[in-house]
C-alpha positions in Angstrom: 14.3 -32.7 -63.9 16.4 -29.8 -62.7 13.5 -28.7 -60.3 13.6 -32.1 -58.6 17.5 -31.8 -58.1 17.1 -28.4 -56.6 14.5 -29.8 -53.9 16.9 -32.6 -53.0 19.9 -30.3 -52.7 18.0 -28.0 -50.4 16.9 -30.9 -48.3 20.5 -32.1 -48.1 21.6 -28.6 -46.9 19.0 -28.8 -44.2 20.1 -32.2 -42.9 23.8 -30.9 -42.9 22.7 -27.7 -41.0 20.7 -29.6 -38.3 23.6 -32.0 -37.9 25.9 -29.1 -37.4 23.7 -27.5 -34.8 23.6 -30.9 -33.0 27.4 -30.9 -32.8 27.7 -27.2 -32.1 25.6 -27.7 -28.8 28.7 -29.0 -27.0 30.9 -26.2 -27.7 28.5 -23.6 -26.5 27.2 -22.3 -22.9 24.4 -24.9 -22.8 24.0 -26.3 -19.1 26.0 -23.3 -17.9 26.9 -23.3 -14.2 27.9 -20.2 -12.2 31.5 -20.1 -11.1 31.6 -19.8 -7.2 34.0 -17.0 -6.2 35.4 -16.9 -2.7 37.2 -14.1 -0.9 39.2 -14.6 2.4 38.3 -11.6 4.1 35.0 -10.0 5.3 32.4 -8.1 3.1 33.8 -4.6 3.8 37.3 -5.9 2.9 35.9 -7.4 -0.3 34.5 -4.3 -1.3 37.7 -2.3 -0.3 39.7 -4.8 -2.4 38.3 -3.6 -5.7 39.5 -0.1 -6.5 37.6 1.9 -8.9 34.5 -0.5 -8.7 32.9 0.2 -5.4 34.3 3.6 -4.2 31.1 5.4 -4.2 29.0 2.6 -2.5 32.0 2.4 0.1 31.7 6.3 0.6 28.1 5.9 1.3 28.6 2.9 3.6 31.0 4.8 5.7 29.0 8.0 5.8 25.9 6.3 7.0 27.6 4.0 9.6 27.4 0.6 7.9 30.9 -0.2 7.8 31.1 -1.9 11.2 27.9 -4.0 10.3 29.7 -5.5 7.1 32.8 -6.0 9.0 31.4 -7.9 12.1 28.1 -9.3 11.0 26.4 -11.5 8.4 24.8 -9.8 5.6 23.7 -10.4 1.8 24.8 -7.3 -0.1 23.8 -6.1 -3.4 26.6 -4.1 -4.5 26.0 -1.3 -7.0 29.2 -0.1 -8.7 30.5 3.2 -9.3 28.6 3.4 -12.7 25.3 3.3 -10.8 26.3 6.5 -8.6 27.7 8.3 -11.7 24.5 7.8 -13.7 22.3 8.8 -10.8 24.3 12.1 -10.1 24.9 12.9 -13.8 21.1 12.7 -14.2 20.3 14.9 -11.2 23.0 17.7 -12.2 21.7 17.9 -15.7 18.4 18.7 -14.3 20.0 21.0 -11.8 21.9 22.9 -14.7 18.8 23.4 -16.5 17.1 24.9 -13.5 20.1 27.1 -12.8 20.9 25.6 -9.5 24.3 24.7 -8.2 25.6 21.2 -8.7 25.2 18.4 -6.0 27.3 15.5 -5.1 27.4 12.7 -2.7 29.4 14.6 -0.3 26.7 17.4 -0.3 23.9 15.1 -0.3 21.6 14.6 2.7 22.9 11.9 4.9 19.5 10.7 6.0 18.4 10.1 2.4 21.6 8.2 1.5 21.2 6.1 4.5 17.6 5.0 3.8 18.6 4.4 0.0 21.8 2.3 0.7 20.1 0.3 3.4 17.9 -1.3 0.5 20.9 -3.1 -0.7 22.1 -4.5 2.6 20.1 -7.6 3.7 20.5 -9.3 7.3 21.6 -12.8 7.0 23.2 -14.9 4.3 20.8 -15.5 1.5 22.1 -17.7 -1.3 20.6 -17.2 -4.8 19.3 -20.8 -5.0 16.9 -19.9 -2.3 15.4 -17.3 -4.5 14.7 -19.9 -7.4 11.1 -20.6 -6.5 8.6 -19.2 -9.1 7.7 -16.0 -7.3 11.1 -15.5 -5.5 11.3 -14.4 -2.0 10.9 -11.2 0.0 13.4 -10.0 2.5 13.7 -7.0 4.9 16.4 -4.4 4.4 18.8 -3.6 7.1 17.5 -0.6 8.9 13.9 0.6 8.2 12.7 -2.8 7.3 12.1 -2.0 3.5 10.5 -4.9 1.8 12.8 -6.1 -1.0 12.5 -9.0 -3.5 14.7 -11.4 -5.1 14.1 -13.8 -7.9 16.9 -16.3 -9.3 16.6 -17.2 -12.9 19.0 -18.5 -15.7 19.5 -16.5 -18.7 19.4 -17.8 -22.4 22.7 -18.6 -24.3 23.2 -19.4 -28.0 19.4 -20.0 -28.4 19.0 -22.3 -25.3 16.5 -21.4 -22.7 18.3 -21.4 -19.4 21.7 -22.2 -21.0 23.5 -18.9 -19.7 24.6 -17.5 -16.3 22.0 -17.2 -13.4 21.1 -13.8 -12.3 19.0 -12.2 -9.5 16.1 -10.0 -10.5 16.5 -7.6 -7.4 13.5 -5.3 -6.6 12.5 -2.5 -4.5 8.9 -3.2 -3.9 8.0 0.1 -2.5 5.8 -1.6 0.1 3.1 -2.2 -2.6 1.9 -5.9 -3.6 1.6 -5.2 -7.3 4.8 -6.1 -9.2 4.2 -3.6 -12.0 4.9 -0.9 -9.2 8.2 -2.3 -8.2 11.6 -1.1 -9.3 13.7 -3.8 -10.7 17.3 -4.3 -11.8 19.4 -7.4 -12.5 22.7 -8.6 -11.2 25.8 -9.5 -13.0 27.5 -11.7 -10.5 26.1 -13.7 -7.6 27.0 -15.4 -4.5 30.5 -14.2 -4.0 31.5 -15.6 -0.6 33.0 -13.7 2.0 34.1 -14.7 5.5 30.8 -13.3 6.9 28.4 -13.0 4.0 27.5 -12.9 0.2 27.9 -10.1 -2.3 25.9 -9.9 -5.4 26.9 -7.4 -8.1 24.3 -5.1 -9.6 24.4 -4.4 -13.4 26.1 -1.1 -14.4 22.9 0.0 -15.9 21.3 0.1 -12.7 20.9 3.5 -11.0 21.6 3.9 -7.4 18.4 4.5 -5.3 16.6 2.5 -7.9 14.3 5.3 -9.2 14.2 7.4 -6.2 17.6 9.2 -6.2 16.6 12.5 -7.9 13.1 13.0 -6.2 14.8 12.5 -2.6 18.0 14.3 -3.2 16.9 17.1 -5.5 13.2 17.7 -5.2 12.1 21.0 -6.8 8.4 20.6 -5.8 7.0 19.5 -2.4 7.5 15.7 -2.1 6.4 13.5 0.8 9.2 12.8 3.2 8.4 9.0 3.1 7.7 9.2 -0.6 4.0 8.6 -0.1 1.3 11.1 1.3 0.7 11.1 5.1 -2.9 9.8 6.0 -5.8 11.8 7.4 -7.2 10.5 9.6 -3.8 9.9 11.3 -0.9 11.1 13.2 1.6 13.5 11.6 4.9 14.5 13.3 5.8 18.0 12.5 9.5 17.0 11.7 7.9 15.0 8.6 7.4 18.2 6.3 8.0 17.7 2.6 11.2 17.5 1.1 12.2 20.3 -1.3 14.0 22.7 1.0 13.7 26.4 1.8 10.7 28.0 0.0 9.4 24.6 -1.2 8.9 22.1 1.7 9.2 24.8 4.4 10.1 28.7 5.1 12.4 29.3 7.9 13.8 32.8 8.8 17.5 31.6 9.2 19.7 28.9 7.4 20.9 26.2 10.0 18.8 23.7 12.0 19.5 25.2 15.4 18.6 21.9 17.2 20.6 19.7 14.9 18.4 16.8 15.0 16.8 14.4 12.6 17.1 16.4 9.4 20.3 18.5 10.2 21.2 19.7 6.7 17.8 21.5 6.4 16.7 25.0 7.9 13.9 23.8 10.2 14.9 23.8 13.9 14.5 20.2 15.1 15.6 19.0 18.6 14.8 16.1 20.9 11.4 16.7 22.6 12.5 16.2 26.2 10.4 16.0 29.3 9.7 12.4 29.0 8.6 12.6 25.4 10.3 10.0 22.9 10.6 12.0 19.8 11.4 15.4 18.1 9.9 19.0 18.3 10.2 21.9 16.1 11.7 24.9 18.2 13.1 28.3 17.5 9.8 29.2 15.7 9.2 32.8 14.3 6.1 34.5 13.0 5.8 34.0 9.2 7.4 30.7 9.1 5.7 27.7 7.6 5.8 24.0 7.0 4.1 21.9 4.1 2.9 18.1 4.1 1.6 16.1 1.3 -1.5 14.4 2.8 -4.2 11.8 1.6 -7.6 12.6 3.1 -9.7 9.2 3.3 -13.2 10.8 3.3 -14.8 14.3 2.7 -15.6 15.5 6.1 -14.7 17.6 9.1 -12.1 16.2 11.5 -10.9 16.8 15.1 -7.5 18.2 15.0 -5.2 17.9 18.0 -2.0 19.8 18.1 0.6 19.0 20.7 2.7 22.1 21.5 4.4 23.9 24.3 5.3 27.4 25.0 7.5 29.0 27.7 5.1 31.8 28.5 2.6 32.2 31.2 -1.1 31.1 30.6 -2.0 34.9 30.6 0.5 35.8 27.8 -0.2 32.7 25.6 2.1 31.0 23.1 0.8 32.5 19.8 -1.3 31.1 17.1 -1.1 29.1 14.0 -3.5 28.0 11.3 -3.5 25.5 8.5 -4.3 25.4 4.8 -5.4 22.8 2.3 -4.1 23.6 -1.2 -4.2 27.3 -0.3 -7.6 27.4 1.6 -7.6 27.8 5.0 -9.2 25.0 6.8 -8.8 25.8 10.5 -9.8 28.7 12.8 -6.7 30.4 14.4 -5.2 27.6 16.7 -4.3 29.4 20.1 -1.5 27.8 21.7 -1.3 27.9 25.5 1.4 29.2 27.6 2.6 26.1 29.4 5.5 27.8 31.3 8.1 25.6 29.6 9.4 24.9 26.2 8.7 21.3 26.5 5.7 21.3 29.0 3.4 19.5 26.3 -0.3 19.7 26.0 -2.8 19.1 23.2 -5.0 21.8 21.7 -8.2 20.7 19.9 -10.1 22.4 17.0 -12.6 21.1 14.5 -11.4 21.4 10.9 -13.6 22.8 8.2 -14.7 20.2 5.5 -11.5 18.5 4.1 -12.2 17.0 0.6 -11.1 13.4 0.0 -7.9 13.0 -2.0 -4.3 14.0 -2.2 -3.6 17.4 -1.2 -0.8 19.9 0.4 -1.4 20.8 3.9 0.4 24.0 5.1 0.9 24.8 8.8 1.5 28.6 8.9 3.0 30.5 12.1 0.7 33.5 12.7 2.4 34.6 16.0 5.1 32.1 17.1 6.4 31.7 20.6 5.8 27.9 20.7 7.4 24.6 20.2 5.5 22.0 18.0 5.4 17.9 18.5 2.8 16.3 16.4 -0.8 16.8 15.1 -3.5 14.2 15.0 -6.7 14.1 12.7 -9.6 12.0 14.0 -13.2 11.3 12.8 -15.7 13.3 14.6 -17.8 10.4 15.3 -14.7 8.1 16.2 -15.6 5.7 13.2 -12.5 5.4 10.9 -13.2 5.5 7.2 -12.1 2.6 4.9 -9.9 2.8 2.9 -7.6 4.6 5.2 -5.3 4.4 8.3 -6.3 3.8 12.0 -4.0 4.7 14.7 -3.6 1.8 17.0 -4.4 3.8 20.2 -7.8 5.1 18.9 -9.5 1.7 19.9 -13.1 1.8 20.8 -14.4 3.4 24.2 -15.9 1.0 26.6 -13.0 -0.3 28.5 -11.8 -4.0 29.2 -13.8 -6.6 27.4 -15.5 -4.0 25.0 -13.0 -1.9 23.4 -10.1 -4.1 24.2 -8.8 -7.1 26.1 -5.3 -6.8 27.9 -3.5 -9.3 30.1 -3.1 -6.7 32.8 -5.1 -3.8 34.2 -2.2 -1.0 34.0 -1.2 0.9 31.0 2.7 0.2 31.2 3.5 2.9 28.8 1.5 5.4 30.6 1.4 7.9 27.8 -2.2 8.1 26.6 -5.6 6.8 27.9 -3.7 6.3 31.2 -6.9 5.1 33.0 -7.2 2.0 30.6 -5.1 -1.2 30.5 -3.8 -1.0 26.9 0.1 -0.3 27.1 0.6 2.8 25.1 3.9 4.6 24.8 5.1 7.4 22.4 6.7 6.7 18.9 9.9 8.6 18.2 10.0 9.5 14.5 6.6 10.8 13.2 5.1 11.5 16.7 2.0 9.8 18.0 1.7 6.7 20.0 2.3 2.9 19.7 1.0 -0.1 21.8 3.6 -2.4 23.3 4.0 -5.2 26.0 2.0 -7.3 24.2 0.7 -10.7 25.1 -1.0 -13.8 23.6 -4.9 -13.5 23.3 -4.9 -9.8 23.6 -7.2 -7.9 21.3 -8.2 -4.3 20.2 -11.6 -3.2 18.6 -12.2 -0.5 16.1 -15.4 0.9 14.6 -14.8 1.2 10.7 -17.0 2.7 7.8 -16.4 1.0 4.4 -17.1 3.8 2.1 -17.7 1.7 -1.0 -18.0 -2.0 -1.9 -14.6 -3.5 -2.8 -11.7 -5.7 -2.3 -9.3 -4.5 0.4 -5.9 -5.6 1.8 -5.2 -5.3 5.8 -1.9 -3.9 6.8 -0.3 -3.8 10.3 2.7 -1.5 11.1 4.6 -3.4 13.5 8.2 -3.9 15.0 10.2 -6.2 17.1 13.8 -7.1 17.7 13.1 -10.6 18.5 13.3 -13.6 16.1 9.7 -14.7 15.9 10.3 -18.0 14.2 6.8 -17.5 12.8 5.5 -17.3 16.6 4.5 -13.7 16.6 1.1 -14.0 14.9 -2.0 -11.8 14.7 -5.2 -11.7 12.3 -8.0 -9.2 11.6 -11.6 -10.0 12.3 -14.6 -8.2 10.8 -17.9 -8.6 13.1 -16.3 -11.6 14.7 -15.1 -13.4 11.6 -11.3 -13.8 11.0 -10.9 -12.4 7.5 -7.2 -12.4 7.1 -5.8 -15.7 8.5 -2.6 -15.6 10.5 -0.1 -12.7 9.7 3.4 -12.8 11.3 5.5 -10.1 12.6 9.0 -10.6 11.6 12.4 -9.5 13.3 12.6 -5.9 12.3 15.8 -5.2 14.3 14.0 -3.0 17.1 11.0 -2.0 18.8 10.6 1.0 16.6 11.9 -0.2 13.4 8.6 -0.4 11.8 7.7 -2.6 8.9 4.3 -3.3 7.2 2.9 -6.8 7.2 0.2 -7.2 4.6 -2.5 -9.8 4.4 -1.9 -12.6 2.0 -5.2 -12.2 0.3 -7.7 -9.3 -0.3 -10.9 -9.3 1.7 -14.2 -8.6 0.0 -16.1 -5.9 1.9 -19.6 -4.2 1.3 -20.4 -0.5 2.0 -21.4 -0.2 5.7 -20.2 0.1 9.4 -18.4 -2.9 11.1 -16.5 -3.8 14.1 -12.9 -4.6 13.3 -10.9 -6.7 16.0 -7.1 -6.8 15.7 -6.5 -10.2 17.6 -2.9 -11.0 18.9 -2.6 -14.8 18.6 0.9 -14.3 20.1 2.5 -11.2 21.4 6.1 -9.8 21.9 5.8 -7.1 19.2 4.9 -3.4 19.2 2.1 -2.0 17.0 1.8 1.4 15.6 -1.2 1.6 13.0 -3.4 -0.2 10.6 -4.1 0.6 7.0 -7.0 -0.9 5.0 -6.3 -0.3 1.3 -8.2 -0.9 -2.0 -6.9 -3.4 -4.5 -5.8 -1.8 -7.7 
């Protein structure tokens, strides 16, 4: 009898408990709605109005010249708090202390690295959180540099209820890769703070400024690629893009200052504007025994044509000196003799054939044997003019054969006049990184390339493009393989400038068998510049 009473009592307790939970629902955070906050001033004034919260962020904004943009233009800002910076700097200095190196702070950090990191948090235009509420979220390009960022809005749980809590944005640095597992993601703690000219979203205090790149970019102890990824071979490498790490790590220079004061002013390599009609930088004030290192990715084991663009203020009889290159400590070029060009910026290209370069990631070292020269950029090209895939293709290296064979251009002249001047494709020089780009593009133009797929696989097609125009979806292009459209339309966005480059990746992978093909880049619409193409394997 007692056993049955016990069971009844337990049942009664459960009924009462469920009744309590049902009543409790109304007193919790179920069906939560974010409070809309508004500030009467501009975005910069809002950040200034919160002393002790955004001081470090404001310091970097001021140092990198973003203040005017936040005062006068419309941006969506993902604002890291002081805690984000404190954690980043503390982690870095703990490492430096263990290495016996002096401390570094925001005031002594490289401005160009701070500039590119802070740009990730500043997005052109007003992008409310509800526009990010789709299942996959949305992509947007950063202010300056066109870094591809991603935002996804979701509601949190509260008191056991799905979507019962405040809404947050999962804000990601995609690292320009399509695989979400390789993204660096952090959450916001407040969204859609309205200012007179934009929106502010506040990053969680556990977010570390720079996502996961701060230490590697500000404090490298081993050579690290300048852009964060290896430079391609075949491809073009500006001499100013030597690895990060500083003296005796990324380079050796015989004196401390950057005598030219350009591009990387806090490092010892002497960089100046190239001059004499060249749009870019050069290494100058060279001395025998100096060197530069570059992390590179060789697409295919092979020998390559190497062209070094250089100048020397000496007579042809005197010559400008010599240099050689090593791959992981092994010499891979003959001594490259630089001509006397009777001017520090009278540029010519010097060609040699490399020894066999092994496919994969390596460190390329450029050693100055006898130095009276200035250096612009180097270009590695396939001996047979057939580009290996996966790999990168310089836009200006379209097939030989002229109009209707290697390319189609709307007019007969090369409007840029900087390379292949007797052909109709409009080629000009690229500032950062050296090399060339194609501009003055028009509807219906195309470029043809011979490619060699090294192995069967699925590949993404990527074009590196730039345009200051709002395309409204009307600046489209696609890739063809042996006459068949394999990517469908791809669109060049507004990158903020003709040389503000961004990568546009095909929406779907393309299945390719091992073999040789003709790849056509077809401009459905023009009005953008093109720098290069990269065909990469899916992982």
